[in-house]
C-alpha atoms as an extended CHARMM CRD file, in Angstrom:
* protein
*
       253  EXT
         1         1  MET       CA           -100.6240000000       56.8720000000     -126.9320000000  PROA      1               0.0000000000
         2         2  THR       CA           -103.9540000000       56.2660000000     -127.7060000000  PROA      2               0.0000000000
         3         3  GLY       CA           -105.1140000000       52.8490000000     -129.7200000000  PROA      3               0.0000000000
         4         4  THR       CA           -107.6040000000       50.9150000000     -130.3610000000  PROA      4               0.0000000000
         5         5  ALA       CA           -107.9220000000       47.1760000000     -132.1430000000  PROA      5               0.0000000000
         6         6  PRO       CA           -105.6290000000       45.8680000000     -133.2250000000  PROA      6               0.0000000000
         7         7  ALA       CA           -103.2570000000       48.1280000000     -131.8530000000  PROA      7               0.0000000000
         8         8  GLU       CA           -105.1430000000       48.2970000000     -128.2930000000  PROA      8               0.0000000000
         9         9  LYS       CA           -102.7230000000       44.9750000000     -127.5390000000  PROA      9               0.0000000000
        10        10  GLN       CA           -100.2260000000       47.4470000000     -127.5270000000  PROA      10              0.0000000000
        11        11  VAL       CA            -98.8350000000       47.8930000000     -123.8480000000  PROA      11              0.0000000000
        12        12  TRP       CA            -96.9220000000       50.7700000000     -122.9710000000  PROA      12              0.0000000000
        13        13  SER       CA            -94.4570000000       50.9290000000     -120.5870000000  PROA      13              0.0000000000
        14        14  ALA       CA            -93.0960000000       54.4070000000     -119.4970000000  PROA      14              0.0000000000
        15        15  GLU       CA            -89.5820000000       53.0190000000     -118.7580000000  PROA      15              0.0000000000
        16        16  ALA       CA            -89.2020000000       51.5280000000     -122.4610000000  PROA      16              0.0000000000
        17        17  TYR       CA            -90.6990000000       54.5040000000     -123.8620000000  PROA      17              0.0000000000
        18        18  ASP       CA            -88.2690000000       56.8270000000     -122.4330000000  PROA      18              0.0000000000
        19        19  LYS       CA            -85.0010000000       54.7140000000     -123.0470000000  PROA      19              0.0000000000
        20        20  ASN       CA            -86.0940000000       53.6010000000     -126.6880000000  PROA      20              0.0000000000
        21        21  ALA       CA            -88.3390000000       56.3820000000     -128.1500000000  PROA      21              0.0000000000
        22        22  ARG       CA            -87.4180000000       59.6350000000     -126.3200000000  PROA      22              0.0000000000
        23        23  PHE       CA            -86.6720000000       61.0210000000     -129.5380000000  PROA      23              0.0000000000
        24        24  VAL       CA            -90.2600000000       61.3400000000     -130.5980000000  PROA      24              0.0000000000
        25        25  SER       CA            -90.8810000000       64.1560000000     -128.2740000000  PROA      25              0.0000000000
        26        26  GLU       CA            -87.1500000000       65.4230000000     -129.0590000000  PROA      26              0.0000000000
        27        27  LEU       CA            -88.5310000000       65.7570000000     -132.9310000000  PROA      27              0.0000000000
        28        28  GLY       CA            -91.5400000000       67.5160000000     -131.9500000000  PROA      28              0.0000000000
        29        29  ALA       CA            -90.0930000000       71.0680000000     -132.0420000000  PROA      29              0.0000000000
        30        30  ALA       CA            -91.5610000000       71.7640000000     -135.7280000000  PROA      30              0.0000000000
        31        31  VAL       CA            -94.9970000000       70.9150000000     -134.8160000000  PROA      31              0.0000000000
        32        32  LEU       CA            -94.9880000000       73.1050000000     -131.6910000000  PROA      32              0.0000000000
        33        33  ASP       CA            -93.9840000000       75.8500000000     -133.9100000000  PROA      33              0.0000000000
        34        34  TRP       CA            -96.7360000000       75.2410000000     -136.0700000000  PROA      34              0.0000000000
        35        35  LEU       CA            -99.0430000000       75.1880000000     -132.9780000000  PROA      35              0.0000000000
        36        36  ASP       CA            -97.0810000000       78.2000000000     -131.7310000000  PROA      36              0.0000000000
        37        37  PRO       CA            -99.3460000000       78.0490000000     -128.4470000000  PROA      37              0.0000000000
        38        38  GLN       CA            -99.9840000000       81.7170000000     -127.0720000000  PROA      38              0.0000000000
        39        39  PRO       CA           -100.4450000000       82.6980000000     -123.0250000000  PROA      39              0.0000000000
        40        40  GLY       CA           -103.8150000000       82.0200000000     -122.1560000000  PROA      40              0.0000000000
        41        41  GLU       CA           -105.0320000000       79.7870000000     -124.6730000000  PROA      41              0.0000000000
        42        42  ARG       CA           -106.4530000000       76.5000000000     -123.7240000000  PROA      42              0.0000000000
        43        43  ILE       CA           -105.1460000000       73.4900000000     -125.4040000000  PROA      43              0.0000000000
        44        44  LEU       CA           -105.4460000000       69.5830000000     -126.0010000000  PROA      44              0.0000000000
        45        45  ASP       CA           -102.9730000000       67.7560000000     -126.3760000000  PROA      45              0.0000000000
        46        46  LEU       CA           -104.2440000000       64.2960000000     -127.7710000000  PROA      46              0.0000000000
        47        47  GLY       CA           -102.1080000000       61.0020000000     -127.2860000000  PROA      47              0.0000000000
        48        48  CYS       CA           -100.0130000000       63.0870000000     -124.8490000000  PROA      48              0.0000000000
        49        49  GLY       CA            -97.8970000000       60.1800000000     -123.6760000000  PROA      49              0.0000000000
        50        50  ASP       CA            -95.6970000000       61.1770000000     -120.9670000000  PROA      50              0.0000000000
        51        51  GLY       CA            -96.2830000000       64.5280000000     -121.1300000000  PROA      51              0.0000000000
        52        52  ALA       CA            -92.9570000000       65.7340000000     -122.3930000000  PROA      52              0.0000000000
        53        53  LEU       CA            -94.4420000000       68.0860000000     -125.2500000000  PROA      53              0.0000000000
        54        54  THR       CA            -97.6710000000       68.7560000000     -123.0590000000  PROA      54              0.0000000000
        55        55  GLY       CA            -95.3540000000       70.6440000000     -120.3760000000  PROA      55              0.0000000000
        56        56  LYS       CA            -94.0680000000       73.1010000000     -123.5890000000  PROA      56              0.0000000000
        57        57  ILE       CA            -96.9400000000       73.8750000000     -124.2250000000  PROA      57              0.0000000000
        58        58  ALA       CA            -97.7970000000       74.9470000000     -120.7240000000  PROA      58              0.0000000000
        59        59  GLY       CA            -94.5490000000       76.5350000000     -120.1250000000  PROA      59              0.0000000000
        60        60  ALA       CA            -95.5540000000       78.8670000000     -123.1470000000  PROA      60              0.0000000000
        61        61  GLY       CA            -98.3470000000       80.0410000000     -120.8710000000  PROA      61              0.0000000000
        62        62  ALA       CA           -101.3110000000       78.2630000000     -122.1160000000  PROA      62              0.0000000000
        63        63  ASP       CA           -104.0040000000       76.1420000000     -119.9980000000  PROA      63              0.0000000000
        64        64  VAL       CA           -103.6570000000       72.6240000000     -121.4100000000  PROA      64              0.0000000000
        65        65  VAL       CA           -105.2510000000       69.4380000000     -121.0030000000  PROA      65              0.0000000000
        66        66  GLY       CA           -103.5560000000       65.8190000000     -122.1590000000  PROA      66              0.0000000000
        67        67  VAL       CA           -105.5010000000       62.7320000000     -122.6860000000  PROA      67              0.0000000000
        68        68  ASP       CA           -103.8930000000       59.6440000000     -123.3220000000  PROA      68              0.0000000000
        69        69  ALA       CA           -104.9480000000       55.9320000000     -123.1020000000  PROA      69              0.0000000000
        70        70  SER       CA           -101.8750000000       54.8330000000     -121.1480000000  PROA      70              0.0000000000
        71        71  GLU       CA           -102.2290000000       54.7500000000     -117.6710000000  PROA      71              0.0000000000
        72        72  ASP       CA            -98.2260000000       54.0860000000     -117.1280000000  PROA      72              0.0000000000
        73        73  LEU       CA            -97.3790000000       56.9710000000     -119.4540000000  PROA      73              0.0000000000
        74        74  LEU       CA           -100.1160000000       59.3070000000     -117.8360000000  PROA      74              0.0000000000
        75        75  SER       CA            -98.5630000000       58.6830000000     -114.4950000000  PROA      75              0.0000000000
        76        76  VAL       CA            -95.3250000000       60.1140000000     -115.6660000000  PROA      76              0.0000000000
        77        77  ALA       CA            -97.0940000000       63.2530000000     -116.6660000000  PROA      77              0.0000000000
        78        78  ARG       CA            -99.2460000000       63.5660000000     -113.5990000000  PROA      78              0.0000000000
        79        79  GLU       CA            -95.7850000000       63.5500000000     -111.3830000000  PROA      79              0.0000000000
        80        80  ALA       CA            -94.6260000000       66.2480000000     -112.8580000000  PROA      80              0.0000000000
        81        81  GLY       CA            -97.8590000000       68.1080000000     -112.0770000000  PROA      81              0.0000000000
        82        82  LEU       CA            -99.5320000000       68.1600000000     -115.4380000000  PROA      82              0.0000000000
        83        83  ASP       CA           -103.5020000000       67.6380000000     -115.9810000000  PROA      83              0.0000000000
        84        84  ALA       CA           -103.4120000000       64.3190000000     -117.7140000000  PROA      84              0.0000000000
        85        85  ARG       CA           -106.3570000000       62.5650000000     -117.9160000000  PROA      85              0.0000000000
        86        86  PHE       CA           -107.2300000000       58.5720000000     -119.4720000000  PROA      86              0.0000000000
        87        87  MET       CA           -109.1590000000       58.9730000000     -122.3480000000  PROA      87              0.0000000000
        88        88  ASP       CA           -109.4370000000       56.8020000000     -125.6170000000  PROA      88              0.0000000000
        89        89  GLY       CA           -108.9100000000       59.4510000000     -128.4790000000  PROA      89              0.0000000000
        90        90  HSD       CA           -112.1090000000       57.8180000000     -130.7870000000  PROA      90              0.0000000000
        91        91  ALA       CA           -114.6450000000       59.5270000000     -127.6560000000  PROA      91              0.0000000000
        92        92  LEU       CA           -113.2960000000       62.6280000000     -126.6340000000  PROA      92              0.0000000000
        93        93  GLU       CA           -115.6370000000       63.8760000000     -123.9960000000  PROA      93              0.0000000000
        94        94  PHE       CA           -114.8020000000       67.6530000000     -124.4930000000  PROA      94              0.0000000000
        95        95  GLU       CA           -117.3170000000       70.0830000000     -126.2260000000  PROA      95              0.0000000000
        96        96  ASN       CA           -116.6730000000       73.9500000000     -127.5980000000  PROA      96              0.0000000000
        97        97  GLU       CA           -113.8490000000       74.1280000000     -124.8370000000  PROA      97              0.0000000000
        98        98  PHE       CA           -110.1910000000       74.6370000000     -126.4250000000  PROA      98              0.0000000000
        99        99  ASP       CA           -108.7360000000       77.0470000000     -128.8130000000  PROA      99              0.0000000000
       100       100  ALA       CA           -106.5890000000       74.3830000000     -130.1280000000  PROA      100             0.0000000000
       101       101  VAL       CA           -105.9440000000       70.8880000000     -130.2740000000  PROA      101             0.0000000000
       102       102  PHE       CA           -102.6520000000       68.9280000000     -131.1880000000  PROA      102             0.0000000000
       103       103  SER       CA           -101.2220000000       66.0410000000     -131.7680000000  PROA      103             0.0000000000
       104       104  ASN       CA            -97.8120000000       64.6000000000     -131.9040000000  PROA      104             0.0000000000
       105       105  ALA       CA            -97.0620000000       60.9770000000     -132.9210000000  PROA      105             0.0000000000
       106       106  ALA       CA           -100.1540000000       59.4360000000     -131.7760000000  PROA      106             0.0000000000
       107       107  LEU       CA           -103.0240000000       59.5060000000     -134.7480000000  PROA      107             0.0000000000
       108       108  HSD       CA           -101.4960000000       56.8740000000     -136.3530000000  PROA      108             0.0000000000
       109       109  TRP       CA           -102.2800000000       54.5130000000     -133.5140000000  PROA      109             0.0000000000
       110       110  MET       CA           -106.4440000000       55.5520000000     -133.7170000000  PROA      110             0.0000000000
       111       111  THR       CA           -106.8640000000       53.5410000000     -136.4780000000  PROA      111             0.0000000000
       112       112  ARG       CA           -110.8300000000       55.1080000000     -137.0020000000  PROA      112             0.0000000000
       113       113  PRO       CA           -109.5210000000       58.6400000000     -137.5990000000  PROA      113             0.0000000000
       114       114  HSD       CA           -113.2820000000       59.9900000000     -138.4620000000  PROA      114             0.0000000000
       115       115  GLU       CA           -114.2130000000       59.0840000000     -135.2030000000  PROA      115             0.0000000000
       116       116  VAL       CA           -111.0740000000       60.6680000000     -133.8160000000  PROA      116             0.0000000000
       117       117  ILE       CA           -111.6260000000       64.0660000000     -136.0500000000  PROA      117             0.0000000000
       118       118  GLU       CA           -115.4130000000       64.2240000000     -135.2100000000  PROA      118             0.0000000000
       119       119  GLY       CA           -114.2610000000       64.4230000000     -131.6120000000  PROA      119             0.0000000000
       120       120  VAL       CA           -111.4980000000       67.1980000000     -132.7870000000  PROA      120             0.0000000000
       121       121  ALA       CA           -114.1300000000       69.2190000000     -133.8860000000  PROA      121             0.0000000000
       122       122  ARG       CA           -116.5050000000       69.0590000000     -131.2050000000  PROA      122             0.0000000000
       123       123  ALA       CA           -113.7980000000       70.1420000000     -128.7080000000  PROA      123             0.0000000000
       124       124  LEU       CA           -112.7720000000       73.0260000000     -130.1710000000  PROA      124             0.0000000000
       125       125  LYS       CA           -114.5170000000       76.4280000000     -130.0130000000  PROA      125             0.0000000000
       126       126  PRO       CA           -115.5850000000       78.1600000000     -133.1630000000  PROA      126             0.0000000000
       127       127  GLY       CA           -112.4990000000       78.8130000000     -134.9630000000  PROA      127             0.0000000000
       128       128  GLY       CA           -110.2180000000       77.0160000000     -133.4910000000  PROA      128             0.0000000000
       129       129  ARG       CA           -107.3190000000       75.2570000000     -134.6640000000  PROA      129             0.0000000000
       130       130  PHE       CA           -106.0790000000       71.6880000000     -135.0370000000  PROA      130             0.0000000000
       131       131  VAL       CA           -102.4980000000       71.1930000000     -135.4590000000  PROA      131             0.0000000000
       132       132  ALA       CA           -100.8570000000       67.2240000000     -135.4970000000  PROA      132             0.0000000000
       133       133  GLU       CA            -98.0760000000       65.1880000000     -136.8570000000  PROA      133             0.0000000000
       134       134  PHE       CA            -98.3810000000       61.5720000000     -137.2520000000  PROA      134             0.0000000000
       135       135  GLY       CA            -96.6830000000       58.6280000000     -139.7050000000  PROA      135             0.0000000000
       136       136  GLY       CA            -98.0380000000       59.1480000000     -143.1620000000  PROA      136             0.0000000000
       137       137  HSD       CA            -98.1310000000       57.0400000000     -146.2590000000  PROA      137             0.0000000000
       138       138  GLY       CA            -95.0180000000       54.9780000000     -146.2120000000  PROA      138             0.0000000000
       139       139  ASN       CA            -93.4950000000       55.3680000000     -142.6660000000  PROA      139             0.0000000000
       140       140  VAL       CA            -91.7940000000       52.3890000000     -141.4680000000  PROA      140             0.0000000000
       141       141  ALA       CA            -92.4540000000       50.4160000000     -144.6110000000  PROA      141             0.0000000000
       142       142  ALA       CA            -89.3600000000       48.8640000000     -144.8280000000  PROA      142             0.0000000000
       143       143  ILE       CA            -89.6480000000       47.7930000000     -141.3650000000  PROA      143             0.0000000000
       144       144  VAL       CA            -93.4760000000       46.3250000000     -141.5340000000  PROA      144             0.0000000000
       145       145  THR       CA            -92.6820000000       44.5940000000     -144.4370000000  PROA      145             0.0000000000
       146       146  ALA       CA            -89.8180000000       42.7840000000     -143.0790000000  PROA      146             0.0000000000
       147       147  MET       CA            -92.1540000000       41.8600000000     -140.3050000000  PROA      147             0.0000000000
       148       148  ARG       CA            -94.8510000000       40.4020000000     -142.5030000000  PROA      148             0.0000000000
       149       149  ALA       CA            -92.2330000000       38.5940000000     -144.4180000000  PROA      149             0.0000000000
       150       150  VAL       CA            -91.1500000000       36.6900000000     -141.3970000000  PROA      150             0.0000000000
       151       151  SER       CA            -94.8540000000       36.2970000000     -139.8330000000  PROA      151             0.0000000000
       152       152  TRP       CA            -95.8280000000       34.9650000000     -143.6340000000  PROA      152             0.0000000000
       153       153  ALA       CA            -92.5310000000       32.3130000000     -143.5450000000  PROA      153             0.0000000000
       154       154  ARG       CA            -93.8820000000       31.0300000000     -139.6390000000  PROA      154             0.0000000000
       155       155  GLY       CA            -97.7850000000       30.9910000000     -140.3620000000  PROA      155             0.0000000000
       156       156  GLY       CA            -98.3210000000       33.9540000000     -138.0560000000  PROA      156             0.0000000000
       157       157  ASP       CA           -100.7590000000       36.9780000000     -138.0700000000  PROA      157             0.0000000000
       158       158  GLN       CA            -99.5250000000       39.4480000000     -140.3210000000  PROA      158             0.0000000000
       159       159  ALA       CA           -101.9860000000       41.9610000000     -139.6140000000  PROA      159             0.0000000000
       160       160  ILE       CA           -100.5290000000       42.4380000000     -136.4160000000  PROA      160             0.0000000000
       161       161  ALA       CA            -97.0870000000       43.7510000000     -137.7960000000  PROA      161             0.0000000000
       162       162  GLY       CA            -98.8750000000       47.1470000000     -139.1670000000  PROA      162             0.0000000000
       163       163  PRO       CA           -101.8330000000       47.8660000000     -137.6500000000  PROA      163             0.0000000000
       164       164  TRP       CA           -101.1340000000       51.7980000000     -138.0880000000  PROA      164             0.0000000000
       165       165  PHE       CA           -103.2880000000       54.5640000000     -140.1340000000  PROA      165             0.0000000000
       166       166  TYR       CA           -100.5400000000       56.0800000000     -142.4980000000  PROA      166             0.0000000000
       167       167  PRO       CA           -102.4490000000       58.7950000000     -144.7720000000  PROA      167             0.0000000000
       168       168  THR       CA           -101.1310000000       60.6350000000     -147.8090000000  PROA      168             0.0000000000
       169       169  PRO       CA           -102.0170000000       64.3100000000     -147.1820000000  PROA      169             0.0000000000
       170       170  ALA       CA           -104.9950000000       64.2440000000     -149.6250000000  PROA      170             0.0000000000
       171       171  GLU       CA           -106.4240000000       61.4400000000     -147.9630000000  PROA      171             0.0000000000
       172       172  TYR       CA           -106.1420000000       63.4850000000     -144.3550000000  PROA      172             0.0000000000
       173       173  SER       CA           -107.1640000000       66.7370000000     -145.9050000000  PROA      173             0.0000000000
       174       174  GLU       CA           -110.6320000000       65.1640000000     -147.4780000000  PROA      174             0.0000000000
       175       175  MET       CA           -111.3420000000       63.6580000000     -143.8680000000  PROA      175             0.0000000000
       176       176  LEU       CA           -110.7800000000       67.0060000000     -142.4020000000  PROA      176             0.0000000000
       177       177  GLU       CA           -112.7140000000       68.8690000000     -144.5980000000  PROA      177             0.0000000000
       178       178  SER       CA           -115.4410000000       66.5400000000     -144.3240000000  PROA      178             0.0000000000
       179       179  HSD       CA           -116.0860000000       67.2640000000     -140.5350000000  PROA      179             0.0000000000
       180       180  GLY       CA           -116.1190000000       71.1610000000     -141.1100000000  PROA      180             0.0000000000
       181       181  PHE       CA           -112.1050000000       72.0990000000     -141.0450000000  PROA      181             0.0000000000
       182       182  THR       CA           -110.4900000000       74.1240000000     -143.4890000000  PROA      182             0.0000000000
       183       183  VAL       CA           -107.1800000000       72.8870000000     -143.9770000000  PROA      183             0.0000000000
       184       184  ARG       CA           -104.7110000000       75.4280000000     -143.6530000000  PROA      184             0.0000000000
       185       185  ARG       CA           -101.2070000000       73.3590000000     -144.7640000000  PROA      185             0.0000000000
       186       186  ALA       CA           -100.5750000000       69.7460000000     -145.1480000000  PROA      186             0.0000000000
       187       187  GLY       CA            -97.4970000000       67.8800000000     -146.1750000000  PROA      187             0.0000000000
       188       188  LEU       CA            -95.7080000000       64.6240000000     -146.4430000000  PROA      188             0.0000000000
       189       189  PHE       CA            -91.9430000000       64.3260000000     -145.7420000000  PROA      189             0.0000000000
       190       190  PRO       CA            -89.5390000000       61.8320000000     -145.1070000000  PROA      190             0.0000000000
       191       191  ARG       CA            -87.5770000000       61.8670000000     -141.9160000000  PROA      191             0.0000000000
       192       192  PRO       CA            -84.9690000000       59.1000000000     -141.2390000000  PROA      192             0.0000000000
       193       193  THR       CA            -84.9510000000       58.5210000000     -137.4700000000  PROA      193             0.0000000000
       194       194  PRO       CA            -81.6010000000       57.6010000000     -135.7550000000  PROA      194             0.0000000000
       195       195  LEU       CA            -82.6080000000       54.7060000000     -133.0910000000  PROA      195             0.0000000000
       196       196  PRO       CA            -80.1290000000       55.2190000000     -130.0870000000  PROA      196             0.0000000000
       197       197  THR       CA            -80.8720000000       51.5940000000     -128.6520000000  PROA      197             0.0000000000
       198       198  GLY       CA            -81.3180000000       50.0330000000     -132.0090000000  PROA      198             0.0000000000
       199       199  LEU       CA            -83.7480000000       48.6360000000     -133.9260000000  PROA      199             0.0000000000
       200       200  GLY       CA            -84.5880000000       45.6310000000     -131.4820000000  PROA      200             0.0000000000
       201       201  GLY       CA            -85.6140000000       48.2350000000     -128.8130000000  PROA      201             0.0000000000
       202       202  TRP       CA            -87.5510000000       49.9190000000     -131.3070000000  PROA      202             0.0000000000
       203       203  LEU       CA            -89.2450000000       46.7450000000     -131.9500000000  PROA      203             0.0000000000
       204       204  MET       CA            -90.3360000000       45.6150000000     -128.7700000000  PROA      204             0.0000000000
       205       205  THR       CA            -91.3870000000       49.2950000000     -128.0220000000  PROA      205             0.0000000000
       206       206  PHE       CA            -93.8580000000       49.6150000000     -130.5000000000  PROA      206             0.0000000000
       207       207  ARG       CA            -94.8860000000       46.4020000000     -131.8670000000  PROA      207             0.0000000000
       208       208  SER       CA            -94.2010000000       44.2100000000     -128.8770000000  PROA      208             0.0000000000
       209       209  PRO       CA            -97.6450000000       42.1930000000     -129.5610000000  PROA      209             0.0000000000
       210       210  PHE       CA            -96.5770000000       41.2350000000     -133.1880000000  PROA      210             0.0000000000
       211       211  PHE       CA            -93.0370000000       39.0260000000     -131.5070000000  PROA      211             0.0000000000
       212       212  GLU       CA            -95.7290000000       37.7930000000     -128.4610000000  PROA      212             0.0000000000
       213       213  GLN       CA            -97.7890000000       35.9130000000     -130.6840000000  PROA      213             0.0000000000
       214       214  PHE       CA            -95.1210000000       33.5440000000     -130.9300000000  PROA      214             0.0000000000
       215       215  GLY       CA            -94.4860000000       32.3890000000     -127.9150000000  PROA      215             0.0000000000
       216       216  ALA       CA            -91.2070000000       31.0770000000     -126.7050000000  PROA      216             0.0000000000
       217       217  GLU       CA            -89.8740000000       31.7440000000     -130.3140000000  PROA      217             0.0000000000
       218       218  GLN       CA            -90.5150000000       35.5110000000     -129.7070000000  PROA      218             0.0000000000
       219       219  ASP       CA            -86.5160000000       36.0850000000     -129.5250000000  PROA      219             0.0000000000
       220       220  ASP       CA            -85.9040000000       33.9900000000     -132.7210000000  PROA      220             0.0000000000
       221       221  VAL       CA            -88.0580000000       35.9700000000     -134.6110000000  PROA      221             0.0000000000
       222       222  LEU       CA            -87.0140000000       39.4510000000     -133.4960000000  PROA      222             0.0000000000
       223       223  GLY       CA            -83.6540000000       38.0980000000     -134.3620000000  PROA      223             0.0000000000
       224       224  GLU       CA            -84.7960000000       37.5700000000     -137.8510000000  PROA      224             0.0000000000
       225       225  VAL       CA            -86.6610000000       40.9020000000     -138.5770000000  PROA      225             0.0000000000
       226       226  VAL       CA            -83.5810000000       42.5170000000     -137.3960000000  PROA      226             0.0000000000
       227       227  ASP       CA            -80.9880000000       40.1400000000     -139.5580000000  PROA      227             0.0000000000
       228       228  LEU       CA            -83.6240000000       41.0910000000     -142.4140000000  PROA      228             0.0000000000
       229       229  LEU       CA            -83.3220000000       44.8880000000     -142.0050000000  PROA      229             0.0000000000
       230       230  LYS       CA            -79.5600000000       45.2210000000     -141.0170000000  PROA      230             0.0000000000
       231       231  PRO       CA            -78.4310000000       45.8490000000     -145.1980000000  PROA      231             0.0000000000
       232       232  ALA       CA            -81.0460000000       48.7520000000     -145.3540000000  PROA      232             0.0000000000
       233       233  LEU       CA            -81.2020000000       49.9910000000     -142.1090000000  PROA      233             0.0000000000
       234       234  CYS       CA            -77.7880000000       49.4730000000     -139.9830000000  PROA      234             0.0000000000
       235       235  ASP       CA            -74.7260000000       51.7290000000     -141.3120000000  PROA      235             0.0000000000
       236       236  THR       CA            -71.3820000000       50.3670000000     -141.0060000000  PROA      236             0.0000000000
       237       237  SER       CA            -70.9420000000       51.4600000000     -137.7810000000  PROA      237             0.0000000000
       238       238  GLY       CA            -73.7300000000       49.6760000000     -136.5430000000  PROA      238             0.0000000000
       239       239  ALA       CA            -75.7310000000       52.9250000000     -136.3540000000  PROA      239             0.0000000000
       240       240  TRP       CA            -79.7350000000       52.3180000000     -137.0440000000  PROA      240             0.0000000000
       241       241  THR       CA            -82.0410000000       54.6780000000     -138.7590000000  PROA      241             0.0000000000
       242       242  ALA       CA            -85.8580000000       53.7520000000     -138.8910000000  PROA      242             0.0000000000
       243       243  ASP       CA            -87.3740000000       54.8280000000     -142.1720000000  PROA      243             0.0000000000
       244       244  TYR       CA            -90.2030000000       57.2780000000     -141.1360000000  PROA      244             0.0000000000
       245       245  VAL       CA            -92.5050000000       59.2980000000     -143.1850000000  PROA      245             0.0000000000
       246       246  ARG       CA            -94.6160000000       61.7980000000     -141.2710000000  PROA      246             0.0000000000
       247       247  ILE       CA            -97.4600000000       63.8810000000     -142.2050000000  PROA      247             0.0000000000
       248       248  ARG       CA            -98.2380000000       67.0880000000     -140.4230000000  PROA      248             0.0000000000
       249       249  VAL       CA           -101.2540000000       69.4360000000     -141.1100000000  PROA      249             0.0000000000
       250       250  GLU       CA           -102.8170000000       72.7310000000     -139.5650000000  PROA      250             0.0000000000
       251       251  ALA       CA           -106.8560000000       73.1830000000     -139.7830000000  PROA      251             0.0000000000
       252       252  GLN       CA           -109.0920000000       75.3590000000     -138.8150000000  PROA      252             0.0000000000
       253       253  LEU       CA           -112.9480000000       75.2110000000     -137.9720000000  PROA      253             0.0000000000
């Protein structure tokens, strides 16, 4: 998942991602339906990760290129035979090349959205489309609030708890339109998401830099965050559900 400061401190492990976050690609079917890839189309998968959805786009007959800023995740995609390249989503190196740009669960890591959108517009052919889903306004709000509360009590850096870009549909639509896109549809929707390996695995997969700032006390901090969130996000059987809110958008040049 492509990111920059302060999210650039995040280091992705393909093994941990597969164990704790496989639901990310498994829940991508709806946004793939919006993309509706066609045989012969050339499509860019922005923030392709380990290529799970990239492979599905290729399976539809499209000529697909995946880009990401994690070499560990890219290695998995390449092992699957995909064209997966190391690239910063804020500095896409394509021009007038793709019929569509697709992105799932990655754009919230890219905290300079105007640079991302500019690169997407540059990469597309005239009339090309951009289809994306990522964290929207209110995404994991309870989780971030708990992390910031524990960080405040311990004198940590609260900003590291939530470095993401979580816009409203109106905010993101305005950004797209400022770069020449016409927004065909955009919406914000809650998607409570089961965490099959629990909250601790999710936290250490997606926000390990927050806990690492506490050094030898990081396990204690992790436990405090989990305990704080248990009444809200854990049911009586011990199953955890994250408070996801997603934004999904389709736009055309």
